[in-house]
FISEFI-769505 format. One record per atom (N, C-alpha, C, O): x, z, y; residue in one letter; atom name. Coordinates in steps of 0.05 Angstrom, whole numbers, plus 5000, padded with zeros to 4 digits. Last residue first. Layout:
% residues N
+------+------+-------+------+------+
! east !   up ! north ! code ! site !
+------+------+-------+------+------+
!    X !    Z !     Y !    a !   CA !
...
+------+------+-------+------+------+
//
This chain:
% residues 75
+------+------+-------+------+------+
! east !   up ! north ! code ! site !
+------+------+-------+------+------+
! 4522 ! 3521 !  4210 !    h !    N !
! 4550 ! 3518 !  4218 !    h !   CA !
! 4565 ! 3504 !  4197 !    h !    C !
! 4590 ! 3500 !  4199 !    h !    O !
! 4456 ! 3504 !  4233 !    r !    N !
! 4475 ! 3508 !  4211 !    r !   CA !
! 4503 ! 3505 !  4221 !    r !    C !
! 4508 ! 3488 !  4238 !    r !    O !
! 4421 ! 3537 !  4285 !    h !    N !
! 4436 ! 3514 !  4276 !    h !   CA !
! 4454 ! 3521 !  4253 !    h !    C !
! 4467 ! 3543 !  4254 !    h !    O !
! 4357 ! 3567 !  4275 !    k !    N !
! 4386 ! 3570 !  4283 !    k !   CA !
! 4400 ! 3546 !  4271 !    k !    C !
! 4392 ! 3535 !  4250 !    k !    O !
! 4292 ! 3583 !  4298 !    f !    N !
! 4310 ! 3564 !  4284 !    f !   CA !
! 4339 ! 3570 !  4294 !    f !    C !
! 4343 ! 3576 !  4317 !    f !    O !
! 4253 ! 3643 !  4289 !    p !    N !
! 4268 ! 3624 !  4305 !    p !   CA !
! 4285 ! 3606 !  4288 !    p !    C !
! 4292 ! 3613 !  4265 !    p !    O !
! 4231 ! 3673 !  4244 !    k !    N !
! 4215 ! 3654 !  4259 !    k !   CA !
! 4231 ! 3635 !  4276 !    k !    C !
! 4224 ! 3611 !  4277 !    k !    O !
! 4278 ! 3671 !  4192 !    g !    N !
! 4256 ! 3686 !  4203 !    g !   CA !
! 4238 ! 3666 !  4219 !    g !    C !
! 4231 ! 3646 !  4208 !    g !    O !
! 4309 ! 3616 !  4203 !    v !    N !
! 4317 ! 3643 !  4195 !    v !   CA !
! 4297 ! 3661 !  4208 !    v !    C !
! 4298 ! 3667 !  4232 !    v !    O !
! 4310 ! 3548 !  4189 !    q !    N !
! 4293 ! 3570 !  4199 !    q !   CA !
! 4303 ! 3596 !  4186 !    q !    C !
! 4305 ! 3599 !  4162 !    q !    O !
! 4361 ! 3505 !  4213 !    v !    N !
! 4348 ! 3519 !  4191 !    v !   CA !
! 4332 ! 3542 !  4202 !    v !    C !
! 4339 ! 3553 !  4223 !    v !    O !
! 4379 ! 3440 !  4236 !    w !    N !
! 4371 ! 3467 !  4242 !    w !   CA !
! 4357 ! 3479 !  4218 !    w !    C !
! 4343 ! 3465 !  4203 !    w !    O !
! 4390 ! 3386 !  4230 !    g !    N !
! 4409 ! 3405 !  4220 !    g !   CA !
! 4403 ! 3434 !  4225 !    g !    C !
! 4419 ! 3452 !  4220 !    g !    O !
! 4351 ! 3350 !  4243 !    a !    N !
! 4373 ! 3353 !  4262 !    a !   CA !
! 4394 ! 3374 !  4253 !    a !    C !
! 4413 ! 3379 !  4267 !    a !    O !
! 4313 ! 3358 !  4204 !    r !    N !
! 4329 ! 3334 !  4203 !    r !   CA !
! 4353 ! 3335 !  4221 !    r !    C !
! 4374 ! 3322 !  4216 !    r !    O !
! 4292 ! 3407 !  4224 !    e !    N !
! 4307 ! 3407 !  4199 !    e !   CA !
! 4324 ! 3382 !  4196 !    e !    C !
! 4346 ! 3383 !  4186 !    e !    O !
! 4267 ! 3388 !  4271 !    l !    N !
! 4289 ! 3407 !  4273 !    l !   CA !
! 4305 ! 3408 !  4247 !    l !    C !
! 4330 ! 3409 !  4248 !    l !    O !
! 4228 ! 3355 !  4247 !    a !    N !
! 4248 ! 3343 !  4266 !    a !   CA !
! 4272 ! 3362 !  4269 !    a !    C !
! 4295 ! 3353 !  4269 !    a !    O !
! 4198 ! 3393 !  4219 !    a !    N !
! 4212 ! 3371 !  4204 !    a !   CA !
! 4233 ! 3359 !  4222 !    a !    C !
! 4255 ! 3353 !  4212 !    a !    O !
! 4177 ! 3423 !  4262 !    k !    N !
! 4194 ! 3436 !  4241 !    k !   CA !
! 4210 ! 3414 !  4226 !    k !    C !
! 4234 ! 3418 !  4222 !    k !    O !
! 4146 ! 3384 !  4288 !    e !    N !
! 4169 ! 3396 !  4302 !    e !   CA !
! 4188 ! 3409 !  4282 !    e !    C !
! 4212 ! 3406 !  4285 !    e !    O !
! 4107 ! 3374 !  4248 !    k !    N !
! 4125 ! 3352 !  4258 !    k !   CA !
! 4150 ! 3363 !  4271 !    k !    C !
! 4172 ! 3353 !  4267 !    k !    O !
! 4083 ! 3424 !  4245 !    q !    N !
! 4097 ! 3413 !  4221 !    q !   CA !
! 4116 ! 3390 !  4229 !    q !    C !
! 4137 ! 3388 !  4218 !    q !    O !
! 4061 ! 3428 !  4296 !    a !    N !
! 4081 ! 3447 !  4287 !    a !   CA !
! 4097 ! 3437 !  4263 !    a !    C !
! 4121 ! 3441 !  4262 !    a !    O !
! 4024 ! 3386 !  4296 !    a !    N !
! 4046 ! 3385 !  4315 !    a !   CA !
! 4069 ! 3404 !  4306 !    a !    C !
! 4092 ! 3398 !  4309 !    a !    O !
! 4008 ! 3370 !  4226 !    t !    N !
! 4003 ! 3383 !  4252 !    t !   CA !
! 4028 ! 3380 !  4270 !    t !    C !
! 4049 ! 3373 !  4261 !    t !    O !
! 4001 ! 3308 !  4191 !    p !    N !
! 4015 ! 3333 !  4196 !    p !   CA !
! 4008 ! 3344 !  4224 !    p !    C !
! 4003 ! 3329 !  4243 !    p !    O !
! 3939 ! 3285 !  4164 !    a !    N !
! 3961 ! 3281 !  4183 !    a !   CA !
! 3975 ! 3308 !  4188 !    a !    C !
! 3961 ! 3329 !  4190 !    a !    O !
! 3927 ! 3288 !  4094 !    p !    N !
! 3920 ! 3295 !  4122 !    p !   CA !
! 3944 ! 3292 !  4140 !    p !    C !
! 3967 ! 3296 !  4131 !    p !    O !
! 3939 ! 3229 !  4055 !    a !    N !
! 3943 ! 3257 !  4060 !    a !   CA !
! 3935 ! 3264 !  4089 !    a !    C !
! 3936 ! 3246 !  4106 !    a !    O !
! 3888 ! 3181 !  4041 !    g !    N !
! 3914 ! 3189 !  4050 !    g !   CA !
! 3915 ! 3219 !  4053 !    g !    C !
! 3895 ! 3233 !  4053 !    g !    O !
! 3856 ! 3131 !  4006 !    v !    N !
! 3857 ! 3160 !  4011 !    v !   CA !
! 3885 ! 3167 !  4019 !    v !    C !
! 3904 ! 3161 !  4005 !    v !    O !
! 3817 ! 3079 !  3998 !    k !    N !
! 3842 ! 3086 !  4011 !    k !   CA !
! 3841 ! 3115 !  4020 !    k !    C !
! 3827 ! 3123 !  4038 !    k !    O !
! 3793 ! 3053 !  3939 !    f !    N !
! 3789 ! 3072 !  3960 !    f !   CA !
! 3816 ! 3079 !  3972 !    f !    C !
! 3835 ! 3084 !  3957 !    f !    O !
! 3791 ! 2985 !  3926 !    r !    N !
! 3805 ! 3010 !  3921 !    r !   CA !
! 3799 ! 3028 !  3945 !    r !    C !
! 3799 ! 3019 !  3968 !    r !    O !
! 3750 ! 2936 !  3894 !    s !    N !
! 3757 ! 2952 !  3918 !    s !   CA !
! 3771 ! 2977 !  3910 !    s !    C !
! 3764 ! 2990 !  3890 !    s !    O !
! 3777 ! 2885 !  3855 !    l !    N !
! 3760 ! 2909 !  3856 !    l !   CA !
! 3769 ! 2925 !  3880 !    l !    C !
! 3793 ! 2927 !  3886 !    l !    O !
! 3785 ! 2820 !  3887 !    l !    N !
! 3795 ! 2844 !  3873 !    l !   CA !
! 3775 ! 2866 !  3874 !    l !    C !
! 3758 ! 2867 !  3892 !    l !    O !
! 3770 ! 2753 !  3879 !    k !    N !
! 3763 ! 2778 !  3893 !    k !   CA !
! 3772 ! 2801 !  3875 !    k !    C !
! 3767 ! 2801 !  3851 !    k !    O !
! 3817 ! 2701 !  3880 !    d !    N !
! 3801 ! 2719 !  3864 !    d !   CA !
! 3795 ! 2744 !  3880 !    d !    C !
! 3813 ! 2755 !  3894 !    d !    O !
! 3820 ! 2633 !  3907 !    v !    N !
! 3826 ! 2662 !  3908 !    v !   CA !
! 3808 ! 2677 !  3889 !    v !    C !
! 3786 ! 2668 !  3883 !    v !    O !
! 3830 ! 2579 !  3935 !    d !    N !
! 3829 ! 2586 !  3906 !    d !   CA !
! 3838 ! 2615 !  3903 !    d !    C !
! 3861 ! 2620 !  3896 !    d !    O !
! 3841 ! 2564 !  3985 !    t !    N !
! 3815 ! 2577 !  3981 !    t !   CA !
! 3810 ! 2584 !  3952 !    t !    C !
! 3789 ! 2594 !  3945 !    t !    O !
! 3904 ! 2569 !  4017 !    s !    N !
! 3888 ! 2561 !  3994 !    s !   CA !
! 3862 ! 2576 !  3994 !    s !    C !
! 3860 ! 2599 !  4003 !    s !    O !
! 3942 ! 2582 !  4056 !    a !    N !
! 3918 ! 2569 !  4064 !    a !   CA !
! 3900 ! 2559 !  4041 !    a !    C !
! 3882 ! 2543 !  4046 !    a !    O !
! 3985 ! 2614 !  4044 !    c !    N !
! 3987 ! 2586 !  4037 !    c !   CA !
! 3962 ! 2569 !  4044 !    c !    C !
! 3961 ! 2545 !  4038 !    c !    O !
! 3976 ! 2664 !  4070 !    q !    N !
! 4003 ! 2656 !  4063 !    q !   CA !
! 4005 ! 2625 !  4059 !    q !    C !
! 4023 ! 2612 !  4069 !    q !    O !
! 3922 ! 2675 !  4076 !    p !    N !
! 3938 ! 2672 !  4100 !    p !   CA !
! 3966 ! 2662 !  4095 !    p !    C !
! 3980 ! 2653 !  4113 !    p !    O !
! 3872 ! 2643 !  4038 !    c !    N !
! 3898 ! 2658 !  4036 !    c !   CA !
! 3914 ! 2653 !  4062 !    c !    C !
! 3919 ! 2631 !  4070 !    c !    O !
! 3805 ! 2652 !  4055 !    v !    N !
! 3828 ! 2634 !  4056 !    v !   CA !
! 3854 ! 2651 !  4056 !    v !    C !
! 3857 ! 2670 !  4071 !    v !    O !
! 3739 ! 2656 !  4032 !    a !    N !
! 3764 ! 2670 !  4038 !    a !   CA !
! 3787 ! 2650 !  4036 !    a !    C !
! 3787 ! 2632 !  4019 !    a !    O !
! 3688 ! 2616 !  4064 !    d !    N !
! 3704 ! 2624 !  4041 !    d !   CA !
! 3729 ! 2638 !  4050 !    d !    C !
! 3739 ! 2634 !  4071 !    d !    O !
! 3626 ! 2626 !  4098 !    h !    N !
! 3655 ! 2621 !  4099 !    h !   CA !
! 3668 ! 2631 !  4073 !    h !    C !
! 3660 ! 2651 !  4062 !    h !    O !
! 3573 ! 2642 !  4097 !    g !    N !
! 3579 ! 2613 !  4097 !    g !   CA !
! 3608 ! 2606 !  4099 !    g !    C !
! 3615 ! 2583 !  4101 !    g !    O !
! 3583 ! 2702 !  4130 !    t !    N !
! 3564 ! 2685 !  4117 !    t !   CA !
! 3572 ! 2656 !  4120 !    t !    C !
! 3576 ! 2646 !  4142 !    t !    O !
! 3650 ! 2727 !  4123 !    r !    N !
! 3627 ! 2720 !  4140 !    r !   CA !
! 3609 ! 2701 !  4124 !    r !    C !
! 3618 ! 2686 !  4107 !    r !    O !
! 3694 ! 2774 !  4104 !    v !    N !
! 3677 ! 2753 !  4094 !    v !   CA !
! 3652 ! 2750 !  4111 !    v !    C !
! 3637 ! 2769 !  4115 !    v !    O !
! 3757 ! 2787 !  4120 !    l !    N !
! 3731 ! 2793 !  4129 !    l !   CA !
! 3712 ! 2770 !  4122 !    l !    C !
! 3715 ! 2748 !  4134 !    l !    O !
! 3805 ! 2803 !  4072 !    f !    N !
! 3792 ! 2781 !  4087 !    f !   CA !
! 3764 ! 2791 !  4094 !    f !    C !
! 3749 ! 2801 !  4078 !    f !    O !
! 3870 ! 2822 !  4052 !    e !    N !
! 3843 ! 2830 !  4059 !    e !   CA !
! 3831 ! 2807 !  4075 !    e !    C !
! 3845 ! 2794 !  4091 !    e !    O !
! 3913 ! 2800 !  3997 !    f !    N !
! 3906 ! 2803 !  4025 !    f !   CA !
! 3877 ! 2813 !  4028 !    f !    C !
! 3861 ! 2812 !  4009 !    f !    O !
! 3968 ! 2780 !  3958 !    e !    N !
! 3944 ! 2797 !  3960 !    e !   CA !
! 3938 ! 2802 !  3990 !    e !    C !
! 3957 ! 2807 !  4005 !    e !    O !
! 3993 ! 2719 !  3931 !    h !    N !
! 3992 ! 2737 !  3954 !    h !   CA !
! 3966 ! 2753 !  3953 !    h !    C !
! 3944 ! 2742 !  3949 !    h !    O !
! 3998 ! 2679 !  3893 !    g !    N !
! 3998 ! 2707 !  3884 !    g !   CA !
! 3996 ! 2728 !  3907 !    g !    C !
! 3997 ! 2752 !  3901 !    g !    O !
! 3992 ! 2626 !  3904 !    c !    N !
! 4018 ! 2638 !  3910 !    c !   CA !
! 4020 ! 2667 !  3902 !    c !    C !
! 4041 ! 2679 !  3904 !    c !    O !
! 3942 ! 2611 !  3877 !    g !    N !
! 3964 ! 2592 !  3882 !    g !   CA !
! 3991 ! 2606 !  3886 !    g !    C !
! 4011 ! 2598 !  3873 !    g !    O !
! 3907 ! 2652 !  3876 !    r !    N !
! 3915 ! 2641 !  3850 !    r !   CA !
! 3939 ! 2622 !  3854 !    r !    C !
! 3955 ! 2619 !  3835 !    r !    O !
! 3910 ! 2709 !  3916 !    c !    N !
! 3911 ! 2680 !  3915 !    c !   CA !
! 3921 ! 2670 !  3888 !    c !    C !
! 3942 ! 2679 !  3879 !    c !    O !
! 3865 ! 2762 !  3917 !    t !    N !
! 3892 ! 2753 !  3909 !    t !   CA !
! 3890 ! 2722 !  3906 !    t !    C !
! 3871 ! 2712 !  3896 !    t !    O !
! 3831 ! 2806 !  3964 !    f !    N !
! 3833 ! 2781 !  3947 !    f !   CA !
! 3862 ! 2778 !  3938 !    f !    C !
! 3880 ! 2789 !  3950 !    f !    O !
! 3784 ! 2853 !  3987 !    d !    N !
! 3811 ! 2848 !  3978 !    d !   CA !
! 3811 ! 2823 !  3960 !    d !    C !
! 3793 ! 2820 !  3943 !    d !    O !
! 3738 ! 2849 !  4043 !    f !    N !
! 3744 ! 2849 !  4014 !    f !   CA !
! 3774 ! 2844 !  4010 !    f !    C !
! 3788 ! 2832 !  4027 !    f !    O !
! 3693 ! 2873 !  4088 !    l !    N !
! 3722 ! 2867 !  4085 !    l !   CA !
! 3727 ! 2870 !  4055 !    l !    C !
! 3722 ! 2891 !  4043 !    l !    O !
! 3629 ! 2846 !  4108 !    p !    N !
! 3646 ! 2864 !  4094 !    p !   CA !
! 3675 ! 2854 !  4091 !    p !    C !
! 3680 ! 2830 !  4091 !    p !    O !
! 3585 ! 2839 !  4151 !    m !    N !
! 3610 ! 2825 !  4147 !    m !   CA !
! 3630 ! 2844 !  4134 !    m !    C !
! 3645 ! 2857 !  4147 !    m !    O !
+------+------+-------+------+------+
//
């Protein structure tokens, strides 16, 4: 039961649909079965940030700057 990407010819909505044997893809937006199968796209993402990277970003958003190793608050 593969997962495919489709676009609806009726409303233009793009969606994923789990294709089961004997079933047609149905647009979740308008319930049309007049759909086109899209070419599969590989989904590649950046690696998840580490805990240290998340903490550093949170401190920087809060106005803290790194001076050497410890963080100090901007004045």
